[in-house]
C-alpha positions as CSV (number, residue, x, y, z in Angstrom):
1,M,0.0,0.0,0.0
2,E,1.5,3.4,-1.0
3,T,2.0,6.0,1.6
4,K,1.1,9.5,0.5
5,T,3.0,12.4,1.8
6,T,1.5,15.9,2.0
7,A,3.5,18.6,0.6
8,R,4.5,21.4,2.9
9,P,2.4,24.6,2.3
10,T,4.3,27.3,0.5
11,I,4.3,30.9,1.3
12,P,4.9,33.8,-1.2
13,I,7.7,36.1,-0.5
14,V,7.6,39.4,-2.4
15,F,10.5,41.8,-2.9
16,E,9.8,45.5,-3.0
17,N,12.6,47.6,-4.6
18,K,12.8,51.2,-3.2
19,T,16.5,51.6,-3.8
20,G,16.2,53.6,-7.0
21,I,18.3,50.9,-8.8
22,A,16.7,49.1,-11.7
23,N,15.3,45.6,-11.1
24,D,17.8,44.1,-13.6
25,A,20.7,45.3,-11.4
26,V,19.3,43.9,-8.1
27,W,20.0,40.2,-7.5
28,V,18.8,37.6,-5.0
29,Q,20.4,34.2,-4.1
30,F,19.8,31.5,-1.5
31,L,22.8,30.5,0.5
32,N,23.6,28.0,3.3
33,G,21.2,25.8,5.2
34,S,18.9,23.2,3.7
35,F,17.3,24.3,0.5
36,G,14.6,21.8,-0.5
37,R,13.4,20.9,-4.0
38,G,10.3,22.6,-5.4
39,Q,11.1,26.1,-4.5
40,H,9.9,28.5,-7.2
41,G,10.0,32.1,-8.3
42,A,8.0,34.4,-10.6
43,N,4.7,32.8,-9.6
44,G,5.9,29.3,-10.1
45,S,7.5,29.8,-13.6
46,V,11.2,29.7,-12.3
47,N,12.6,26.7,-10.6
48,L,14.9,28.1,-7.9
49,Q,18.3,26.6,-7.1
50,R,20.6,27.1,-4.2
51,D,23.4,29.7,-4.8
52,T,22.1,30.7,-8.3
53,A,21.6,34.4,-8.9
54,Y,18.2,35.7,-10.1
55,S,17.6,39.3,-10.9
56,F,14.5,41.0,-9.6
57,H,13.6,41.4,-13.3
58,Q,13.6,37.6,-13.8
59,L,11.4,37.1,-10.8
60,N,9.0,39.9,-11.6
61,S,5.4,38.7,-12.2
62,E,1.8,38.9,-11.1
63,I,1.1,36.7,-8.1
64,S,-1.9,34.3,-8.1
65,G,-4.5,35.4,-5.6
66,F,-3.1,38.9,-5.1
67,P,-4.1,40.9,-8.2
68,K,-3.8,44.2,-6.3
69,L,0.0,43.7,-5.9
70,G,0.4,43.9,-9.6
71,K,3.8,42.7,-10.9
72,M,6.4,42.3,-8.2
73,P,9.6,40.2,-7.9
74,N,8.5,37.1,-5.9
75,V,9.4,33.6,-4.8
76,S,7.4,30.8,-3.2
77,L,9.1,28.7,-0.5
78,N,8.2,25.8,1.7
79,S,11.6,24.3,2.6
80,F,14.6,26.5,3.4
81,T,16.0,26.2,6.9
82,N,19.0,27.8,8.6
83,G,19.6,29.8,5.4
84,R,20.2,33.2,4.2
85,I,18.7,35.2,1.3
86,Y,21.4,37.5,-0.1
87,F,20.6,40.6,-2.1
88,N,23.2,42.5,-4.1
89,F,23.6,45.3,-6.6
90,G,25.5,45.2,-9.9
91,G,25.7,43.5,-13.3
92,N,25.5,40.0,-11.9
93,G,25.0,38.1,-8.7
94,L,27.5,37.1,-6.1
95,Q,30.5,35.2,-7.4
96,G,32.3,32.0,-6.4
97,L,29.4,30.4,-4.6
98,G,29.1,26.7,-3.7
99,K,30.5,24.2,-1.2
100,G,29.2,26.2,1.7
101,Y,30.9,29.5,0.8
102,Q,29.4,32.8,1.8
103,P,30.9,36.2,1.3
104,S,33.4,37.4,3.9
105,S,32.7,41.1,4.4
106,N,36.1,42.0,6.0
107,N,38.4,40.0,3.7
108,S,39.8,42.2,0.9
109,N,40.7,39.0,-1.1
110,D,37.1,37.8,-1.1
111,P,35.7,37.8,-4.7
112,N,32.6,39.8,-3.5
113,Y,34.5,42.3,-1.3
114,N,33.7,45.3,-3.5
115,T,30.1,44.3,-4.1
116,T,27.2,45.9,-2.2
117,Y,25.2,43.1,-0.6
118,A,23.1,42.3,2.4
119,F,21.1,39.3,3.7
120,I,18.2,38.2,5.8
121,E,18.3,35.0,7.9
122,L,15.3,32.7,7.7
123,N,13.8,29.3,8.4
124,V,11.0,28.2,6.2
125,Y,9.5,24.9,7.6
126,G,6.2,25.1,5.9
127,N,4.4,25.5,9.2
128,P,3.7,28.2,11.9
129,A,7.4,28.2,13.0
130,N,8.4,30.0,9.8
131,N,10.6,32.9,10.9
132,M,13.1,35.4,9.7
133,D,15.3,38.2,11.0
134,L,17.3,41.1,9.8
135,S,21.0,41.1,10.9
136,A,23.4,44.0,11.2
137,I,25.8,42.1,13.5
138,D,28.6,41.6,11.0
139,F,28.1,44.7,8.8
140,F,25.6,47.3,7.5
141,S,25.0,48.1,3.9
142,I,21.5,48.0,2.3
143,P,18.7,49.1,4.7
144,M,15.9,46.6,4.6
145,E,12.4,46.1,6.1
146,A,10.3,43.0,6.4
147,S,6.5,42.8,6.9
148,T,3.7,40.2,6.9
149,W,0.4,40.8,5.2
150,K,-3.1,39.5,5.5
151,N,-6.2,40.6,3.5
152,G,-4.3,43.6,2.2
153,K,-3.3,44.8,5.6
154,M,0.1,44.7,7.3
155,V,0.2,42.3,10.3
156,K,3.7,42.8,11.8
157,S,6.9,44.3,10.6
158,L,10.6,44.7,11.2
159,T,11.2,48.4,10.3
160,C,14.2,50.4,9.1
161,S,14.9,54.0,8.3
162,S,16.0,55.1,4.9
163,G,17.3,58.1,3.0
164,A,19.3,60.7,5.0
165,V,18.4,59.2,8.4
166,I,20.1,55.9,7.6
167,G,22.9,57.7,5.8
168,N,23.7,59.8,8.9
169,A,23.6,56.6,11.0
170,I,26.1,54.9,8.6
171,E,28.4,57.9,8.7
172,Y,28.4,57.7,12.5
173,L,29.1,54.0,12.5
174,I,32.1,54.6,10.2
175,S,33.4,57.2,12.7
176,L,33.1,54.8,15.6
177,S,35.9,52.7,14.1
178,G,38.1,55.6,13.4
179,N,37.2,55.2,9.7
180,K,38.8,51.7,9.8
181,A,35.6,49.7,9.1
182,A,34.3,51.3,5.9
183,V,34.5,49.6,2.5
184,Y,34.2,51.7,-0.7
185,S,34.4,50.8,-4.3
186,D,35.2,53.6,-6.8
187,N,34.3,56.0,-4.0
188,D,30.9,54.5,-3.6
189,F,29.8,53.1,-0.2
190,V,29.8,49.3,-0.1
191,R,29.4,48.5,3.6
192,V,30.7,49.3,7.1
193,N,31.9,46.3,9.1
194,G,30.9,45.9,12.7
195,P,33.0,45.6,15.8
196,G,33.0,41.8,15.6
197,L,34.8,42.0,12.2
198,S,36.8,45.2,12.3
199,A,39.4,46.9,14.5
200,G,39.0,50.5,15.6
201,Y,36.1,50.2,18.0
202,H,36.5,50.8,21.7
203,T,37.9,48.2,24.0
204,W,36.1,47.1,27.3
205,N,39.0,47.9,29.7
206,A,37.3,51.0,31.1
207,Y,34.1,49.0,31.8
208,F,36.1,46.2,33.4
209,K,37.8,48.7,35.7
210,Y,34.6,50.3,36.7
211,L,32.9,47.0,37.4
212,S,35.8,45.9,39.5
213,S,35.4,49.0,41.7
214,L,31.8,48.4,42.7
215,S,30.8,47.3,46.2
216,Y,28.3,44.7,44.8
217,L,28.6,41.8,42.4
218,T,26.7,41.3,39.1
219,A,23.9,38.8,39.5
220,I,23.3,36.3,36.6
221,S,20.2,34.2,37.1
222,G,17.3,32.8,35.1
223,T,16.2,29.7,33.3
224,F,17.8,27.6,30.6
225,Y,15.0,25.8,28.8
226,G,17.2,22.9,27.6
227,L,17.6,20.8,24.6
228,P,15.2,18.0,23.5
229,Q,16.1,14.9,25.7
230,G,18.7,17.1,27.3
231,A,20.6,15.9,30.4
232,G,23.1,17.5,32.8
233,P,24.3,20.8,31.2
234,T,21.7,20.5,28.4
235,A,18.7,19.8,30.6
236,H,16.0,22.4,31.5
237,Q,17.1,24.1,34.7
238,T,17.4,27.4,36.6
239,Y,20.7,29.0,37.5
240,A,21.9,31.7,39.9
241,L,25.5,33.0,39.9
242,T,27.4,36.2,40.7
243,A,30.1,37.7,38.5
244,T,33.3,39.3,39.9
245,F,35.5,41.4,37.7
246,D,39.2,41.4,38.8
247,V,41.6,43.8,37.1
248,A,44.5,42.1,38.9
249,S,43.9,38.6,37.4
250,K,42.3,40.2,34.3
251,Q,39.3,37.9,34.3
252,V,35.7,37.7,35.3
253,T,34.6,34.8,37.5
254,M,31.0,33.6,37.8
255,T,30.2,31.4,40.7
256,G,26.9,29.8,41.8
257,T,24.6,26.9,41.0
258,G,22.6,25.3,38.3
259,S,19.5,23.4,39.6
260,V,20.6,20.2,37.6
261,V,24.4,20.6,37.3
262,G,25.1,21.8,40.8
263,Q,28.0,24.1,41.8
264,V,29.5,26.0,38.9
265,T,32.5,28.3,38.3
266,I,33.0,30.0,35.0
267,T,35.9,32.2,34.2
268,I,36.6,34.4,31.1
269,N,39.8,36.3,30.5
270,F,39.6,40.0,29.8
271,D,41.8,39.5,26.7
272,D,39.2,37.1,25.3
273,L,36.4,39.5,26.1
274,N,38.3,42.3,24.3
275,A,38.8,40.2,21.2
276,M,36.5,40.7,18.3
277,T,34.9,37.3,19.2
278,G,34.4,38.4,22.8
279,I,31.8,40.8,24.0
280,Y,31.2,42.2,20.5
281,G,31.2,38.9,18.7
282,A,29.6,37.0,21.7
283,N,31.7,33.9,21.2
284,P,34.7,33.9,23.6
285,P,36.3,30.8,25.1
286,Y,35.6,30.3,28.8
287,T,36.6,27.8,31.5
288,V,34.0,25.7,33.4
289,T,34.4,23.9,36.7
290,I,31.5,21.7,37.9
291,N,31.2,20.6,41.5
292,G,35.0,21.1,42.0
293,N,35.9,18.6,39.2
294,S,38.7,19.2,36.7
295,P,38.0,22.4,34.7
296,Y,37.7,22.4,30.9
297,T,37.9,25.3,28.4
298,T,35.6,25.8,25.5
299,Q,36.5,27.2,22.1
300,G,33.4,29.5,22.2
301,I,29.8,29.5,23.2
302,V,28.4,26.0,23.7
303,N,24.6,25.3,23.5
304,D,24.1,24.3,27.1
305,V,23.4,26.0,30.5
306,F,26.9,27.3,30.8
307,G,26.8,28.9,27.3
308,W,23.5,30.4,28.2
309,I,24.9,31.9,31.4
310,V,27.8,33.4,29.5
311,G,25.3,34.7,27.0
312,D,23.4,36.6,29.8
313,L,26.6,38.3,30.8
314,L,27.6,39.2,27.3
315,A,24.2,40.5,26.4
316,G,24.1,42.6,29.6
317,M,27.5,44.1,28.9
318,N,26.6,44.9,25.3
319,V,23.7,47.1,26.5
320,G,25.4,48.4,29.7
321,F,23.3,46.8,32.4
322,P,26.1,45.6,34.8
323,G,26.9,48.4,37.1
324,S,24.1,50.6,35.8
325,Q,22.7,53.2,38.3
326,T,19.6,53.7,36.2
327,L,16.5,52.6,38.1
328,N,14.6,49.6,36.8
329,P,11.0,51.0,36.3
330,I,9.5,47.6,37.2
331,N,11.0,47.3,40.7
332,Q,12.7,50.7,41.3
333,I,16.1,49.0,41.9
334,P,19.2,50.2,40.0
335,L,19.7,47.9,37.0
336,G,23.2,47.0,38.1
337,Q,21.8,45.5,41.3
338,C,19.1,43.6,39.4
339,T,19.5,40.0,38.1
340,S,20.1,39.3,34.4
341,S,16.6,38.0,34.0
342,E,15.3,41.3,35.5
343,W,17.4,43.3,33.0
344,F,16.0,41.6,30.0
345,K,12.4,41.8,31.2
346,A,12.8,45.5,31.8
347,A,14.5,46.1,28.4
348,K,11.7,44.4,26.5
349,K,9.1,46.7,28.2
350,H,11.3,49.8,28.1
351,P,13.9,49.7,25.2
352,G,15.2,53.1,26.2
353,L,16.9,51.6,29.2
354,Q,19.6,50.1,26.9
355,F,22.9,51.6,26.0
356,A,23.0,55.3,27.0
357,G,19.8,54.7,29.0
358,A,21.8,52.4,31.3
359,Q,25.2,54.1,31.1
360,P,24.6,57.8,30.3
361,Y,28.1,59.0,31.1
362,N,30.4,56.7,29.3
363,K,30.0,55.2,25.8
364,D,32.8,52.7,26.6
365,Y,30.4,51.0,28.9
366,Y,28.2,49.6,26.1
367,N,28.3,48.5,22.4
368,D,27.9,51.8,20.6
369,W,27.6,50.1,17.2
370,A,24.4,48.4,18.4
371,A,23.3,51.6,20.2
372,T,23.5,53.5,16.9
373,L,21.5,50.9,15.1
374,L,18.7,50.5,17.6
375,P,16.8,53.7,16.7
376,V,17.0,53.1,13.0
377,T,16.5,49.3,12.4
378,K,14.9,46.3,14.0
379,A,17.9,44.2,13.0
380,Y,20.2,42.3,15.3
381,G,22.9,44.7,16.4
382,F,24.8,42.1,18.4
383,P,24.4,38.3,18.6
384,F,22.2,38.2,21.7
385,T,19.9,41.1,20.8
386,D,17.0,38.7,21.2
387,R,17.5,38.7,25.0
388,V,16.5,42.3,25.1
389,G,13.8,42.6,22.4
390,A,11.7,40.8,19.8
391,V,13.7,40.6,16.5
392,L,12.1,37.6,14.9
393,L,9.2,37.9,12.4
394,H,7.0,34.8,11.9
395,F,5.1,34.2,8.7
396,P,2.9,31.1,9.0
397,P,1.6,29.8,5.6
398,T,-2.0,29.2,4.6
399,G,-3.6,26.5,6.8
400,S,-1.5,27.3,9.8
401,V,-2.5,29.0,13.0
402,G,-1.9,32.7,12.5
403,A,-1.5,32.3,8.8
404,V,-0.5,35.3,6.7
405,D,-0.9,35.8,3.0
406,Y,2.7,36.7,2.2
407,L,6.0,38.0,3.5
408,K,7.4,41.2,2.0
409,I,11.0,42.2,2.0
410,T,11.7,45.8,1.1
411,L,15.1,47.2,0.0
412,L,15.4,50.8,0.9
413,D,17.6,53.7,-0.3
414,V,20.6,55.4,1.4
415,L,21.2,59.1,1.2
416,F,24.5,60.2,2.6
417,P,24.9,63.8,3.9
418,M,26.8,66.1,1.6
């Protein structure tokens, strides 16, 4: 007896071009992750392939069921997970793709180094878990927005500024690195690389010194929700630790307990936190000791309770919560004396508490790259942005709970000040 399988429902994704650049000079490609068969463009007339470049002109068509949209570049997806959709300007798409390659924005030898490109990150499962985000962690180039639509009305969106507003923000981002992070091609702006990929941004030494001078410790506590069938460090559990910053030993030490793993000590060297992969890149090595047993050192963040604890600290330092004297409006306690879970709860309700809101007197006490981006885009500004705000946009397909008609990605213009 044959077993019939039900195809995953597809969802249209339409591309809106507000850049002022012609559709035949704007390209889209699907990189990384798992790209299933049966993904289509131009209302089903184009069979999409991984890594292959398609111009907006090639994908331009009317879309069945949505006559009011007229002709727009569009694709229909139902199986593309842990992937990225790249957009670029020029006479052709990104070059040298395949075998897992993706462009390296800070490598001058990369074949796409002088090309203006940007990407969105998405997971298309063909069910209500479909989600995407905008990312400005590595670099910023093309301002983009994303929105979901139902019955001709917008449901939710990830917004971004355009024109002179975003141009001014980019100019300021460039200045933060001492003009070391900008990439130009023939005097035209290509991108500005972030502090996780470029030198020139401030170190964290002043913040370490300040935190080491405080009369109280930094409290890291909350819940790690665990992995499926997780055990030990990967099991669902609560945790409560305090962090001590020591300028003499040049390290931060977190001590406390996990409700499953028991006594925990985690240490991170200041040099590793100052590295591009440290607080900015949110992937430093750290040393873990469990119940007094032999310590071990990771190569970066591990997806377990210890990595989650380190993530709390890194997220807090990026936005300036440790040592902050700003009152938490929820409990009227200074943020620096609240727990990490209380930081994040407050930030989600009151975004203005972040960055200069937490540390109004010293920009070296937070990630000023992410602080500059927060008012102008709903993109990730640092890797743990999701701890302090909603940065995912879900787009369930037809037949799912909360279904929308389509997802729209809008490419915006940049106007630099003269």
